[in-house]
C-alpha positions as CSV (number, residue, x, y, z in Angstrom):
1,A,14.7,96.4,-21.2
2,A,11.9,94.3,-19.8
3,L,9.2,96.0,-21.9
4,V,11.3,95.5,-25.1
5,G,11.8,91.9,-24.1
6,T,8.0,91.5,-23.7
7,W,7.5,93.0,-27.1
8,L,10.0,90.6,-28.6
9,E,8.4,87.6,-26.9
10,G,5.0,88.6,-28.1
11,R,6.2,89.7,-31.5
12,S,4.3,93.0,-30.9
13,G,4.9,96.6,-30.0
14,T,6.4,99.4,-31.9
15,L,9.7,97.6,-32.6
16,F,8.7,94.0,-33.3
17,G,5.1,94.2,-34.4
18,A,3.7,93.9,-37.9
19,Q,3.5,97.7,-38.2
20,A,7.1,98.5,-37.1
21,V,8.7,100.9,-39.5
22,G,12.5,100.9,-39.0
23,P,14.6,103.8,-37.8
24,S,11.6,106.1,-37.1
25,A,10.0,103.5,-34.8
26,L,13.3,103.1,-33.0
27,A,13.8,106.8,-32.6
28,G,10.3,107.3,-31.3
29,T,10.7,104.4,-28.9
30,V,14.0,105.8,-27.6
31,A,12.4,109.3,-27.2
32,G,9.4,107.8,-25.4
33,F,11.6,105.8,-22.9
34,A,13.9,108.7,-22.5
35,L,11.0,110.9,-21.5
36,F,10.4,108.7,-18.5
37,V,14.1,108.7,-17.5
38,F,14.2,112.5,-18.1
39,L,11.2,113.1,-15.8
40,A,12.8,110.9,-13.1
41,L,16.0,112.8,-13.3
42,L,14.2,116.2,-13.1
43,Y,12.5,114.9,-10.0
44,F,15.8,114.0,-8.4
45,I,17.8,117.0,-9.5
46,G,15.0,119.5,-9.1
47,F,12.2,118.8,-6.7
48,V,14.0,116.5,-4.2
49,F,16.9,119.0,-3.8
50,W,14.5,121.8,-3.2
51,F,12.1,119.9,-1.0
52,Q,14.8,118.3,1.2
53,D,16.8,121.6,1.2
54,Y,19.9,119.9,0.0
55,P,22.8,122.2,-0.7
56,R,22.9,123.1,-4.3
57,G,25.2,125.5,-6.0
58,G,23.4,125.4,-9.1
59,N,23.7,125.3,-12.8
60,F,20.2,124.0,-13.1
61,A,19.9,124.8,-16.8
62,G,23.1,122.8,-17.5
63,A,21.8,120.0,-15.3
64,V,18.6,119.8,-17.3
65,A,20.5,119.7,-20.6
66,F,22.8,117.0,-19.3
67,A,19.8,115.1,-18.0
68,A,18.4,115.0,-21.6
69,V,21.6,113.5,-23.0
70,T,21.7,111.1,-20.0
71,A,18.1,110.0,-20.5
72,L,18.7,109.3,-24.2
73,A,21.8,107.2,-23.4
74,V,20.0,105.2,-20.7
75,A,17.0,104.6,-22.9
76,S,19.2,103.5,-25.8
77,L,21.0,101.1,-23.5
78,G,17.7,99.7,-22.2
79,I,16.4,99.0,-25.7
80,A,19.7,97.4,-26.8
81,L,19.7,95.1,-23.8
82,G,16.0,94.3,-24.1
83,A,16.4,93.3,-27.8
84,W,19.6,91.4,-27.0
85,F,18.2,89.4,-24.1
86,A,14.9,88.5,-25.8
87,D,13.6,87.5,-22.4
88,R,11.9,90.0,-20.2
89,E,13.0,88.2,-17.0
90,R,16.6,88.3,-18.0
91,A,16.7,92.1,-17.7
92,F,15.8,91.9,-14.0
93,Q,18.4,89.2,-13.4
94,V,21.1,91.3,-15.0
95,L,20.0,94.4,-13.2
96,L,20.1,92.6,-9.9
97,A,23.6,91.2,-10.5
98,T,25.2,94.4,-11.9
99,S,23.7,97.2,-9.8
100,V,26.0,97.0,-6.8
101,P,29.2,96.5,-8.9
102,F,28.2,99.4,-11.1
103,L,27.7,101.6,-8.0
104,F,31.2,100.7,-6.7
105,M,32.8,101.2,-10.2
106,S,31.3,104.7,-10.4
107,G,33.7,105.9,-7.8
108,I,31.2,107.2,-5.3
109,V,31.5,104.4,-2.8
110,F,35.1,103.4,-3.5
111,P,37.7,105.9,-4.8
112,R,38.4,105.5,-8.5
113,E,42.1,106.2,-7.9
114,A,42.4,103.0,-5.9
115,M,40.8,100.9,-8.7
116,P,42.8,99.1,-11.4
117,V,42.8,100.9,-14.8
118,P,40.8,98.2,-16.6
119,I,37.9,98.6,-14.1
120,N,38.1,102.4,-14.5
121,V,37.9,101.9,-18.3
122,L,34.9,99.6,-17.9
123,A,33.2,102.1,-15.6
124,M,33.3,104.6,-18.4
125,L,31.0,102.3,-20.4
126,V,28.3,102.6,-17.8
127,P,26.1,105.7,-17.9
128,T,26.0,106.1,-14.1
129,T,29.7,107.0,-14.0
130,P,29.7,110.1,-16.1
131,G,26.2,110.8,-15.0
132,I,27.0,110.9,-11.3
133,F,30.1,113.1,-11.7
134,G,28.4,115.4,-14.2
135,F,25.3,115.9,-12.0
136,I,27.5,116.5,-8.9
137,K,29.5,119.1,-10.7
138,L,26.5,120.8,-12.1
139,N,24.2,120.7,-9.0
140,Q,26.5,121.1,-6.1
141,M,29.4,122.9,-7.6
142,G,27.7,125.1,-10.2
143,A,30.0,123.9,-12.9
144,T,29.9,125.3,-16.4
145,W,29.8,123.3,-19.6
146,S,33.5,123.6,-20.1
147,E,34.1,122.1,-16.6
148,I,31.9,119.0,-17.4
149,R,33.3,118.5,-20.9
150,P,34.8,115.1,-20.0
151,E,31.5,113.8,-18.6
152,F,29.4,115.3,-21.4
153,L,31.7,113.8,-24.1
154,N,31.7,110.5,-22.3
155,M,27.8,110.5,-22.1
156,T,27.6,111.6,-25.8
157,A,29.9,108.7,-26.8
158,L,27.7,106.3,-24.8
159,L,24.6,107.7,-26.5
160,L,26.1,107.0,-29.9
161,L,27.4,103.6,-28.8
162,Y,24.2,102.4,-27.3
163,G,22.1,104.0,-30.0
164,G,24.0,102.0,-32.6
165,A,23.8,98.9,-30.5
166,A,20.0,99.3,-30.1
167,W,19.6,99.8,-33.8
168,W,21.7,96.7,-34.5
169,A,20.0,94.5,-31.9
170,V,16.5,95.5,-33.1
171,H,17.5,95.0,-36.7
172,V,18.9,91.5,-36.0
173,R,15.8,90.5,-33.9
174,R,13.4,91.8,-36.6
175,R,15.3,89.8,-39.2
176,V,15.1,86.7,-37.0
177,R,11.4,87.4,-36.4
178,R,10.7,87.6,-40.2
179,S,12.5,84.2,-40.6
180,W,10.2,82.7,-37.9
181,N,7.2,83.9,-39.8
182,H,8.3,82.1,-43.0
183,Q,9.1,78.8,-41.2
184,P,6.5,76.0,-41.4
185,D,4.5,75.3,-38.2
186,L,5.7,71.8,-37.4
187,L,3.0,71.2,-34.7
188,T,0.0,71.7,-36.9
189,H,1.6,70.8,-40.3
190,K,0.8,74.3,-41.7
191,G,3.0,76.0,-44.2
192,T,5.3,74.6,-46.9
193,P,7.9,72.0,-46.0
C-alpha cells in the first residue's frame, strides 16, 4: 500500500505513470506484489516449520496452492488501499491501528464463538481470518481441499472483492490524475484559464 501511495504521489510507477496501460498493468502489479507475499508465506509454512521442527501433519502441496490464492488476495488488498489512501504514510498509520484488532478478530487469541456475530462477519472480510485457519488445517492437521472449502471459498471471494476494489480505486485515481494534467498551473500562470 505504501509503494502504491508513493507512485500515486509522484504520478509515476506502473499504475499511475504516463506509460500505465490499464488492466494488464494492474494484473502485472498484483502478480509482482503477490510474488513477495507468496515467498514470505513459503518461508513460514515451509522452511520455518522444518528448521524449528514444528509439528506438521502435512498437506504441503495444498498449503502452497492456498498460499498462492492468499498472496493474490493480500496483494489486491494492498493495491486497493494504496490507491484509496493516496498517501504513503497513511498506509502505515492504518496498519498500526488495525493489526492488533485484526489479530483478535481472527479467533486465534480470543475464541470466535465468544465474539458478537457482526464482529465475526467483519473478520471474514480480512484475509488473515481464513488464511490462519486454512493454513492451520493444511499444515498441522493434514486437511484435504474438501476440508478447507470454507476458508478457500472465503479467500477466493476476498480475492474477487479486493481485485475489483483495486481496479476501481486505480481507475478512479488515474481519472483524477488525468484531470490534474489538464488543469492550469495557477502558480506559474501556465495553461489555459
